[in-house]
C-alpha positions, 0 to 999 in steps of 0.5 A, spaced: 480 440 558 486 445 558 491 447 553 498 449 555 502 454 551 509 454 554 511 462 553 518 459 549 514 455 544 509 461 543 515 466 541 518 460 537 512 459 533 510 466 532 517 470 531 522 465 529 517 462 524 513 468 522 508 463 520 502 468 523 496 465 519 497 459 523 499 463 529 492 466 529 489 459 528 493 457 534 491 462 538 483 462 536 483 454 538 486 456 545 481 462 546 475 457 544 478 453 550 480 459 555 476 465 552 478 469 559 485 469 557 488 476 556 494 473 554 491 469 548 487 475 546 494 480 546 498 475 542 493 474 537 492 481 536 500 481 535 499 476 529 493 480 526 498 486 526 503 482 523 498 480 517 495 488 517 489 486 520 488 492 524 481 492 525 481 485 528 488 487 532 484 493 535 478 488 537 483 483 540 487 488 544 480 491 546 478 485 549 484 483 552 483 490 556 476 488 558 479 482 561 485 485 564 485 492 565 492 492 568 495 488 562 500 493 559 501 489 553 494 490 551 495 498 551 501 497 546 497 493 542 491 497 541 495 503 541 499 500 535 492 498 531 490 505 532 496 508 529 496 504 523 489 506 522 491 513 523 487 514 529 492 518 533 489 521 539 486 514 541 493 511 540 496 517 545 491 516 550 493 508 551 500 511 551 499 516 556 496 510 560 502 506 559 507 512 562 502 513 568 503 506 570 510 505 568 513 512 569 520 509 568 519 505 562 524 509 557 521 505 551 514 507 553 516 515 554 519 515 547 512 512 544 508 517 548 513 523 545 513 521 538 505 520 538 504 526 542 508 530 536 504 527 531 497 529 534 500 536 535 503 536 528 496 534 525 492 540 530 497 545 527 496 543 520 488 543 521 489 550 524 493 553 518 489 550 513 486 555 508 485 556 500 492 559 500 495 554 503 492 549 499 496 552 493 500 547 489 507 546 490 508 547 483 507 554 484 513 555 488 518 552 484 523 555 479 525 549 475 528 553 469 533 556 474 534 550 478 541 548 476 544 541 475 551 541 478 557 540 474 559 534 478 553 530 477 554 525 472 547 521 473 541 521 468 538 528 465 532 529 461 533 530 454 530 537 453 525 536 459 522 530 456 523 522 458 526 518 453 527 510 453 534 512 454 533 516 460 529 510 463 534 505 462 540 510 465 535 512 471 534 505 473 541 503 473 543 509 477 537 507 482 540 500 482 547 502 484 543 506 490 545 513 487 540 519 487 536 522 481 538 530 481 532 533 484 531 538 478 529 531 474 525 528 480 521 535 480 520 535 472 517 528 472 513 529 478 510 536 475 509 533 468 506 526 471 501 531 475 499 534 469 498 528 465 494 524 471 489 530 472 486 529 465 484 522 466 478 520 469 477 516 475 475 510 471 480 509 466 478 505 460 483 500 456 482 497 449 486 491 448 485 488 441 485 481 439 492 480 438 494 484 444 497 482 451 497 486 457 501 485 464 497 486 470 502 487 477 500 487 484 503 491 490 510 492 490 511 496 496 518 499 495 521 493 493 525 496 487 530 490 485 524 485 485 520 491 480 527 490 476 526 483 476 519 483 473 522 487 467 527 482 466 522 477 466 517 480 462 520 485 458 520 493 459 514 497 458 513 499 451 507 500 446 507 493 444 508 490 451 503 495 456 503 494 463 497 495 468 498 496 476 493 495 481 497 501 485 501 506 484 507 504 488 508 498 483 504 500 478 507 497 472 503 494 467 497 494 471 500 495 478 497 497 485 500 499 491 507 503 489 510 505 496 511 504 503 514 498 507 520 497 502 526 502 503 526 503 495 519 506 494 522 513 491 526 509 486 519 505 485 515 510 484 520 515 480 521 509 475 513 508 474 512 515 473 517 515 468 514 510 464 507 513 465 510 519 461 514 515 456 508 511 455 501 514 457 497 510 453 501 503 454 502 504 462 497 504 467 497 506 474 492 506 480 492 509 486 493 504 492 491 505 500 498 507 501 498 513 497 495 517 502 498 522 507 497 518 513 499 511 510 505 515 507 507 518 514 506 512 518 510 507 513 516 510 511 515 514 504 514 521 507 521 519 511 524 516 505 523 522 501 525 527 506 531 523 507 533 523 500 530 530 498 526 535 501 519 536 505 517 540 499 518 534 494 514 530 499 508 535 499 508 534 491 508 527 491 502 527 495 499 532 490 500 527 485 498 521 488 491 524 489 490 524 481 491 517 480 485 513 477 482 509 482 480 503 477 481 501 470 476 497 466 479 492 460 475 491 454 469 493 458 469 486 461 475 486 467 475 491 472 482 492 476 482 496 482 487 496 488 482 494 494 475 491 492 468 491 491 463 496 495 459 496 502 453 497 499 449 494 493 447 498 486 454 501 485 455 502 477 461 503 473 458 510 472 458 512 479 466 510 479 467 515 473 463 520 477 468 520 484 472 526 485 478 523 487 483 529 488 483 528 495 485 524 501 480 518 501 474 518 506 472 513 511 467 510 507 463 510 500 466 507 494 472 511 494 474 508 500 472 501 498 476 501 492 482 502 496 481 498 502 476 492 501 477 485 501 474 478 499 471 473 504 469 466 502 462 466 505 456 470 502 454 477 504 459 482 507 462 483 514 466 488 518 473 489 515 479 485 518 483 492 517 478 496 520 476 500 514 471 499 509 468 491 509 469 484 506 465 482 501 463 475 499 462 471 492 454 473 492 456 480 492 461 479 487 456 476 482 451 481 483 456 487 482 459 483 475 452 482 473 449 489 474 455 492 470 456 486 465 463 484 467 466 478 467 471 478 473 475 483 477 483 483 479 485 486 485 491 486 490 492 489 497 493 482 500 500 478 501 498 471 497 503 465 498 503 463 491 503 470 489 496 470 486 489 467 488 483 465 485 476 466 489 469 467 488 468 461 483 474 465 478 470 471 479 475 475 484 483 474 482 488 477 487 495 478 485 501 480 489 508 482 486 512 483 492 515 477 493 518 475 500 514 481 503 518 485 508 524 480 507 520 475 512 514 472 509 517 467 504 511 468 499 512 468 491 510 474 487 506 474 481 503 478 475 498 476 470 497 476 462 491 478 459 490 477 451 485 481 447 482 475 444 479 471 450 481 475 456 483 469 460 488 470 465 495 467 465 499 467 471 506 468 472 510 467 478 517 469 481 521 469 487 525 475 490 532 477 488 537 480 492 537 487 494 542 492 498 542 491 506 537 496 507 532 493 512 524 494 510 521 500 513 527 503 514 524 510 514 518 508 517 515 512 523 519 509 529 512 508 532 511 503 527 518 500 527 517 498 534 510 498 536 509 491 534 513 488 540 
């Protein structure tokens, strides 16, 4: 039996429909019939890249090259996978191979040069690193003498403080694609860093019987969809608290604030503003993209530098390191960005003890909280992302029993309906970026929890129009063009 896949049909199925999950199934079936096809492994690698399964994409690209070491697209796929995983030296090696084989390929030369630039930059940063260099950006800022020009007509903090009036004016300013003055942005960042640095790594939230809280998932820089959540669900207030599974969209309860959309800066300043206004009613969490490597590759660093300065991006990086890693509501519901752990026996006390003021490690509880994913089968398996693990229903059950919890809420994955309930109702995924990257056609969702029973109530919504700025407009050029 043979399976014939016409190249035009492949392109139509994968690129035009953008149905990558079915494309993965399609190529998996093809590989079962023809396991020695470098092309099928390369194409499935591309589909995995599109769905952010970088670990699987890397494995398929490597298998492709084991079958046919001359298949150039395999090197491109493997390089892109390694770039996404922050393995820049490995990516550079593959780009070197492509340039050697195709010396007249302008695109290959550009990719090699861009990757080489990153490798050299990382080496330079390590060379100059010292205690002195690690001083806070705040020490070099003179905010008091930073002037606001007469021609600036946008929002200003009132006596250096965030008010609801300022927040409304700032959101309107961003909606009109105008910039907040750099002095105001710096004031927000300095104040929120001080506030976050006083919080524990695991934040306890107490919800009274009559109170309700909203949990949001990833927003990925989709500012206009964030505004739509506030329109549908009301602005944050002491009587309308929010929790976020990641800082990029941590409103109410949100996770993953930055990257992918091209309005991450507007999203994060809005979230930080509400955190300052409502420190005990607006809760933020760190996501896997609130790291230097991810921000460099996926656009947040480029966006901040384009709209403000390199110095401001460095301050953002300092702030991100102080974001809490998890929240526990009424001692029964644990909220995080990623998921559970690579090993059994992790207790809530272990989360409280995590020293989070750092770039995430490659393994351990901090890494898992940011990166892991659930799976339907019992046990654990290698992560599809190439970082942390995947955990099954039995892992979830043991963790909840050991810590006397009812269920977990996380984000980290696009879901067609905006949310998904798995592991017999004990693992909930919520995703708040509808039509992700303007191409996935997924719904967004948020969750209401009431103190009386903590039973999740799901609310779905669809994407709203936004200005004609493409997703990842500020991303590193290798990530914009690497998924060919």
